[in-house]
C-alpha positions, 0 to 999 in steps of 0.5 A: 317359252323356254330359252337357254343359251349355252356357250363353250370353248374347249379343246377337242381332246381336253375332255375324256367324255364327249358332250351330246353336241360333240357326238352330234358333230361326229355323226354329222362328219360321218354322214358327210364322208358317206355323201362325199364318197357317194357323189363321186361314183361314176355316172354319165351325164346324158344331156351333154355329148361325150366320147368314150375312150379305151381304158389306159393302164397306169404306168407300171412304175406308179405301182411300186413307189419307193418309200421316202425317208429323211434323205429322199422324197419320192413323188409322182408328177403328172401333166394335163391330158392332150399336151405336147411332150415338151410342155407336158414334161415341164408341167409334170416336173413343176407339179412334182416339185410343188408336191415335194415341197408340200410333202417335205413339210407344210402348214395346214390351216383349217376352219370348219363350221357346222350349223343345224336347226331341228324342229320337233313340232308336228306341223314343222317337223324338219331338220336342216343343216349346213356344214362347211370346211375351209383349208389352206396349205402353204409351202415355200422352199429353196433348192438346187434343181439338180436335187430333183432326179426323174427316175422314170417317165412316160407319155400315155395315149391321152397325152399325159406325161407321168413321171416318178421323181426323187428329191434328195437334199444336198449340201450344194448352194440353193439356186432356185425357189418355189412358193405355192399354196393350195386351198379347198372349200367344201359346203354341204347343205341338208334339208331333211333327207336331201343334200347338196355338196359343193367342193372346190380345190385350188392349187397355185405355185411360182417357181424361180430358177436360175437357169431360165429368165422367167419364173414358171407358174401354174394354177389348177382348179377342180370344182364339183357339185354333187355328181358334176365335175369341172376343172381349169388349168393354166401353165406359164400363163397359158390356159390349158383346154380341158379334154373333150373326152370321158377318160377311162383307165384300167384297174390295177387292183381288185379292191380299194378300202373305203378309207382310201377315199377313191376319186373319179378319173373322168377328168384325168390322172392329175385331178384324181391324184391331186384331190386324193392327196388333198383329202388325206391331208385335210382329214389328218389335219382335222384329227389333230388337236384343235379348238372347238366353239359351240353355241346352242339355242333351244326353244320350245319346238326348235333347237339350233346348234352352231359349232366352229373348229379351227386348227393350225398344224404342221404335216410331213407326208409320204406317198405310198401307193396309187391304185385304180379300180372301176375308173377311180383312183385311191392315193395312199399316203402316210404322215410322219410325226413332226418331232420324229421328222425334226430329229 
């Protein structure tokens, strides 16, 4: 029996050429993203009761978000559905502050593992694999609450507070602090042509303000398995019940490019908005320079390959526009080069 063990530790962009292992790795990533888009297409689960709602339009001001610059960051804040106007406004503003903290500068850590077992024997011919990502975003910043200005806000028919917020840093003393983190775990299992995809995203933050005695807090979890979705939300230690409705929204565009990574709106605006931003952050973090370890084990009839990629990168982000088509939202963002941002 022929046995070869190959181990390599290389920079992702250190070589001009690509090894067969790296090419296989890229093909797997392409297949992964195709599957990710496929399982998010609209489906109806006929085994559970649901209520159809009339399509709700996106507020006009969400279609024309001003460009951010080194002085001001423009961000949208969105509450959960079916909240009271007062609580919804507080939650939407806290979420806007959390996202402003991420966009003004965050650190993204990632680990990606890829394992594949390929058999060429006639009686065992099969391909199985597992690919998983784990990402972590951390942000912490001090600010003055007067630096956040609500430019526009509204409450739609689903009880969602939607607001456009501007954050402009001033020379005033910082009186408030926000600490938050977000993580996501994606796991795909493949057996021949069958695949299972699990995605779980998590967001939490704690906001201490001088004008209120108790810190604000929130937690949001979005989980999906293939075509099934579930969300969980807490605000100031109070659990927010999920909507019993299948939410639908009017389209505001005729087309969405595949690279815009559309996300279903069935769980409401915030879930699609939050997941859309995260996906862009994670894809950008993956394209930056990282570290790749590779291990390959080849037998007479079976080849097993394992690779691990890891990286830590700072990111500076701008929100550009939000589009809705066929009850799916795409969130467009751009990334600012760290060196240019520091200037």
